[in-house]
N, C-alpha and C positions, 0 to 999 in steps of 0.2 A: 100211542102206536105211531111209528114214523111212516113216511111215504114209501120207504123201501120195504118195510114189513107188509104194508097194505098191498103193494103191487107184486111183491115177491121177486123183484128184479133189482140188481145193483145200480146205484147212481153213477154214471160215467164221470161226472165232475169230480166226485170224491176219489176216483181212482187215478187222477192225474198226479204225477209227482210234483212236489213243491220245488220251486227254483228261486234263487235270489235275483235281485235286480241286476247285479253285476254279471251273473251268468247269462241272463237274457240279453244284456247289452253286448257281451262278448260274442254270443252266437250271432246276433244281428250284425255286428261289425264284420265278422268273418264272412257272413253271407253276402253282404254288400260288396266287400272288397273282392270276393271271388267272382262275383257276377259282373262287376264293373271295374275290373282291373285296368282297362284301357278304353277310354271313351273320348269322343270329340264332341264338344258342346258349342253351339252358336248362341250368342246373346249379346246384350248391351251391358257394358261395364257401368256399375253404379257404386258410388262411395268408396273409391280406392283409397287406402290408407297405408303408408309406409311406417311401420312401427320402429321404435328405437332399437329393437333387437335385430333389425334388418329384414324381418319378414314383411310381406305385403298382404293385406287383407282386403277383399273386395266382394262384390255381389254381382252375379250374372242374372239378368232378368229379360223376360219377353212380355207379351201382353197378358199372360195368365199366371206366371209362376216366377219365383225367385230362388236362386241357388247360391249359397255361400261358397266362396273360394279362397284359397290361400296359396301364396307363392313363397316358398322357403327362401331364406337369405342366400343359400348357395345357388339357387336357380335364377333369382331376380337379375343379377348383373349380366347373365348370359342372354337375356331376352333381347331380340332385335327391336321390338316395339314395346315401350313401357306403357303400363295401364294408365288410361286417362278417362275421366268421367264422361259418359255419353258415347264412348267409342264402341262400335259394333265389331266384335272379334270372334274368332274360332279358337277355342282353347283345347289342348290335349292334356289328359291327365288320368287320374284314378279317383273313384269315389270312396269315401270313408265316412265313418260316423264319429261323433263326439259324445261319448256316454255322459259326460258331465252335464250336458244340457239337452240330451235326447234329441240331437240334431245331426244332420249329415252335411257334408261339404265335399268339394272337389279340390284335390291337390294338383295344382296346375304345373305342368312340366314344360309346355311351350305355348306361345301365344302368337297369333297372326291375325292380320286385319281381314274382315269378312267382305271381300270384294273391293274393286277399285274405287267405288264411290266413297266408302269409309276412309280409304287411304288418302284420297284427294281432300276430303274434309279435314283430316288430320294435318295434312301439309299446309292447307290454307290457314288454319288456325295458328300453326307454328310460324308461317310467314308473316302474318299480321303482328304477332307478338314480338318477333325479332325486328320487324320494321319499326315498331313503336320504340324500340331501344336505340334506333339509329344505326343499326348494322348495315342497312342497305342505302344509306344516305349518299347521293351522288357527290356531295361536297367532300366526302372522305376518300374518294377514289384517287389513287396515285397514278401519275403519268408513267407510261412504259418507257424504258430506255430505248433510244434510237438504235443503238448497235450494242447489245449486251455481249460481254466477253465470255460469261459462263451462264448457262441455262440449267436450272434444276427441274427435273421431271418427276412427278409423283404418279406412278401408275404400276400396273402389273408388269414384271419383267419378261413374262412369257407370251403376252398377247401380241396382236398385230398392231396395236396402238403405238407402242414404242418404236417398232420398225418403221411405221409410216412417218412418225415425227422425225426420226433420224434421217430417213431418206429425203424428206422435204427440206430439212435444214441443210443437208449436204448439197442439194441442188441449188438452193438459194444463196446461202452464205454459211459455210462451215464454221461452227463455233464449238467450244468445249461444252459437253453435256454431262451432267451428273444425274444418275437415275437412282431414285430412292424406291426400292421395290416394296409394294404393299399389296394387300388383298383389296379388290375393288368391289366385292360383294360377299355377303354371308356374315357369319358371326365374327366379330372382332375387326371387320374392315374399317368401320368408322374410326375406331381408336387408332389404327395404324395410319390412316390418312392424316388425321389431326396431328399425330406425333411426327409424321414426316414434314409437314408444313412448319411446325414449331422447331424441328431439328434443323432445317435449312436456316431459319432465322437465328438460331443459337450459335451458328458458326461465326467465329471471330477472326481478327487479323492474325492471331497467333495459332490458329488451327491449321493442322496439316492439310486439310481439305479447303479449297478455295470457296468462299461464300458466293453463291450465285447472284447475278444481277436481276434475274427474272425467274419465276417459278411457274410451271405449267402443271395443273392438276387435270389429268386426262383419264378417260375411260371410253370404251366402245359403246355401241348402242345396246339396248335391252329394254325389257319391260319396266314398268313403274316400280315393281318390287325389286328388280335387279339394281335399279339406281338408287335405292333407299339409303345406301350408305352415304351418299352425297347430299342427302336431305337431313341427316342427323344434326342436331344442335351443336354437338361437339366439333364437327367438321366446319360448320358455318362460322362458329366463333373463332376457330383457329385461322381460317382464311381472312376474316374481317380484321383480325388483330395482327396480321402479318406486316412487318416493316418492308419486306421485299414485294414489289408488284406481282400480282398473281393473275394468270389467265386461266379461266375455267373452260375446259373442253370436254364436257361429259355428254356422251350419247351423240345422237344425230341432231340435225338442225331443228327438228320439231320437238326434241326433248328439252325440258326445262327443269332444273333442280334449284334448290335454295342456295347451293354453292355458287351458281351463276349470278345470283343477286348480290352475294357478298364479295365476289371477286372484283378486281379492278377492271377486267375486260372479259367479255364472254366471246368464245369462239364457237362457230356452228359445229365444227368437227375437230378432232385432234390434228388433222392435216391443216385445217384453217388456223389453228393455234400456232403452228410452226410458221405459217405465212405471215401472221400478225407479229410474231416475235422478232423476225429479222427481215431486212429488205433483200432484194435480189442483187447479188454481187455484180453481175454483168451490167444491170441497169445503173448501178452506182459508178462502175467504170466508165460507161458511156456518158453518164452525166458529168463525171469529173473531166473526161476528155473534152466534152462540149464546152464546159466552163473554161478549161485551159485555152481552147481555141478562141473563144470569145474574148478572154483576157488578153491573149496575144494580139488579136486584131484591134482591140481597144487601145492597147499600148502603142501600136504602130500609128493609129489614127491620131493619138495624142501627140506623139513625136512630130508627125507631119504638120499638125496644126501649129505646134509651138515653133517649128522651123519657119513656116510661112509668116507667122506673126513677127518673128525676129527679123526676117528679111524686110518686112514692111517698116519696122522701126529703124532698121539700118538705112533705108532709103531716105528717111526724114532727117538724118543727121548731116551737117556740113562736112567737107573734106577734113581729114585728120591733120594734114600739114598746116592748114589754115588755122585750126584751133590751137596748134602747138606754137606757131610763130608769135602770137600775142603774148603767151605766157613766157616764152624765151626772152622777149624784149623786157618784160617787167622784171624777170629774174636778173638780167644783166644790169639794169638800172639800180636795183636794190643792192647788188654786190658792190658796185662802185661807191655808193653812198655809205655802205658799211665800212669799207676800208678807210675812208676819210674820217668817219666818226671814231673809229678805234684809235687812229693817230692822235686826234685831239684829246681823247680821254686819257691816254697814256701820258701826254705832256702835262695835263693838269695834275694828275696824281703824282708825278715825279717831284714836283716842287713841294707838295705837301709831305712827301716821304722824307725829303732832305731836311725840312724844318723839324720834323719829329725826331729824326736821328740826331740832330744837334742838341736837342733837349734831353736826350737820354744820357745817363752816367755810365762809366765803364764798369763792368762786373767786378773788377778787383776793388774798386772804391766801395761798391755796395756790400761786398763781403767784409771788408774792414770795418765798416760802420756797424754791421750786424754783430761782428765779433766783440766790438767794444760794448754794445748794449748787453750782450750775453754775459760778459764778465761782471758788469755792474749788477745785473739781476742775480748772478750766482753768489756774489758777496753778500747781498742783502738776504738771500735765502739761507745761507749758512749761519748768519747771526741769529736769525729768527729761530732756526732749528735748535741752536745751542740753548737759547732762552727757554724754548718749549720743553726741551729735555730736562733742564734743571728743575723746572716746576713739577714735571711729572715724577721725577725721582723723590722730591720732597713729599708729594702726595702719597706715593707708594710706601714710604717709610712710616708715615702716620697711620696708614691703613694696616700695615703689618703689626704695629703696636696694639691697635684696637682688636685685631683678629686673634692675637695671642691671649687677650683677656677673655675672649669667648670661644676658646678652642673646643672643637667637638670631641677631642680625645678624652677630655675630662668627663663629659656627659656619657660617652660610650663606656668608660670604666664603671661609672655609677650604675648604668643599666645592666652591665654584665654581673655586677654584684647582686642586683635584685633578681635577675633570672636564676642565678645559682641558688639563692635562698628559696625561691619558689620551687625549683626542681627538687631540692632536698625535702621540702614539706610534702610534695606530691608523692615521692617515693615512700615516705613514711606512712602516708595515708593509704596507699595501695597495699602495703604490707599488712596494715591493721585490717583492712577490708578483706583481704585474702584469708587471714587467720580466722576472722569471724565467720565467713562463709564456709570454710573447711570444717570448723567445729559444728556448725548447724547441720552440715551434710553427714558428719559422723553420728550425730545424735539421731537424725532421721533414719539412717541405716540400722542403728541398734534397735530402734522401735520397730522397724519393718521386720527385722530378723526375729524379734521376740513374738511378733504376731503371725509369723509364717506357719503353714500347715506342717512343714518338716519338724518344727519344734513340738507341735502337737503329737507327732508320731513318737518323739523321744519321751513324751510324758505318758505313753501307754495307749494312745489312740491308734486306730488302723484305718486304711482306706480300701474299700472293696470295689472291684471292677469285674465286669463280665468278660466273656471271651472276645468281645469286640473292643475292649478297652474303655467301655462306657461306665460311668460311676453308678453304683447300686446303692440307693438310699431308702428302699422300701423292701420289706420281706415279700410282699405280694408280687414283685417283679421278678422273683427267682423261682424257677421250676425245678422239679426233681431231675437230677442228672446234669444240670448246667455246670459248666466248668468255670470256676471263679478264681480270681487272683486277689490275695490279701497283701497289701503293701504295709510292712512294719518298719520300724526304725532302722533295722539292719538288713532289709531286703524284702523281696516278694515271696509269698507262700501260695502255691497253687492248691486248690481244694475242689471237691465235687459235692454239690448239694444233695442231701438225702431227705427221705420222708420223715414224718413225725416219729415213727417207730425205729428209725435208724436203718431201714432196709433200702437197698439200692435197687432200682428197676433193672430188668434184664438188659435193656438197651444201654443203660448207663454203665453197667458193669462191662459191657462189650467195648465201649469206646473210651472208658476212663483209663488213666495211666496209673498203674499200681504204685508208682512212686508218689502220687498225689494224696494229700490228706482229704478228709471229708468234713463237711460242715452241715449243721442242722440235723 
């Protein structure tokens, strides 16, 4: 007797409907998602892991519990703060379950730092890491140009910052300004700022836009969260890698960002950046005027000193006529002695000239002597030429006799005869080879024709094909009512297959052609 029969009451356990594990898991999933469709959870990030699929998996924990979390790959790039181990954050998302492991997790849609203390801790750790890489090394800082011709400004085009910079530049020293408009806070601001710095550096000499000599990265004051875009690693690396000198003017004088450490110069305010970028034009004009005045005065003093010195030297010299008289006397004495010496020289050389002239022969005599020598040499040369010509003629005659004995015409005729004989033999051999190959080809064609299937048709055989033109070689492949084609020696014969009793099915009689014969 059962317990139900003893007490007379039904067991409530046995009255519950049976449910599958999947049904229970699905109900639990709907319940959790309905009640926790939008929650904010504060906790410390533990074991963040970015998978190859692009999803990020992490755990949120406090002193007593642990909550698994996931950031889908479409949400992860949009986060302003990336998950880091040990970071205290506030996440917003929805709770869901994972039936495969009977666990629950939060799908994170946004992530923010929990308080300024956590944010400062994050910035300090990032500053130390980037400093260890040498991004903040003072030795890498570039000197600012004294008077830049073009200044590039990376800031919001609608804020008061750009107006303050332009106003201060106009007051001090008007220069050409290029503004690269960007977001200075919020989602995507860091990427735009980094792209602007890299864009200014990418301008070349052939670009329609002039490459700036100096870049100012500026933003007005705000909270630590508002200035986070200038603390992002992407912005810091872009500023540190810039070939153009960069002035960082972010926030007020008390605000400090990582961009300030990476820049070549930090300005307390955007207005201060404009003051650092260019000097005061009026001060330069005053300075130039002062230098010009001092140069003029120095030149005058130099001329006066040189004049005084020249006068002193002039007083130390004797009178000019006294200096010239001595030189005049020496010049007159030398002129007199020169006239006497020239007369003596001419007299001595005249006698020598007369002696040489007497020793010279008349040109007519010299020409006659040369003509006689030329006639003698010509006669001797003519005799020698006749003797040489006679010997050469004799040698040529002997060479002609020897050459006739070994004439190449005779050898050429013999070679022509040999070539003609070889040509006749080659033609005869080619004809024999052609005849032999043609006979072999005819024999092969006759054998091929005798073995062809068309000859088999002439001997009484037939070829059966189905309606698709495929060869039929088995009875089992033919069904009642199939339209077949029998190829005979004199043409094709269409037939319709019938059953063993010779009856044709109703479907076959409907589609068959009355002109076709039947088979089977």
